[in-house]
Steps between C-alpha positions, in 0.01 A plus 500: 500500500792269580703591806849376551675459833807697590773449245855424597786678329682282248812500716309349794351232277849423368647484852224267621558274200874486575427406863263223383770375263754493784252295705467247221869481409652487847213339692469799733191617679368847419676664793840352411461586132403857591805534725726371224340740255545797734860405574616513137238713324685834481832374362326280244253770400778759463688268265215358290186703574186306422630388162535127569186292507383377840676164473835658407468763772431232763796299367728801558384511863571131538846526344602790720363330812690179414824697450457687829420176684813331361713800595361504854577129539859537380 
């Protein structure tokens, strides 16, 4: 009989994939990417849910972070 390890809910798999994408796109380490994800997750999720693919979802995080950074510098 084949035994499988504990399975992660699809939302956790999706979130981990978005964090990995943020690491690749912005050159962040895992801790920084996780912090960025946690900072903007609720507003983005409320607007779009998990409809966008991982790359598009990570891009939304990047765009919002860039806008906030520009606003803070102004």
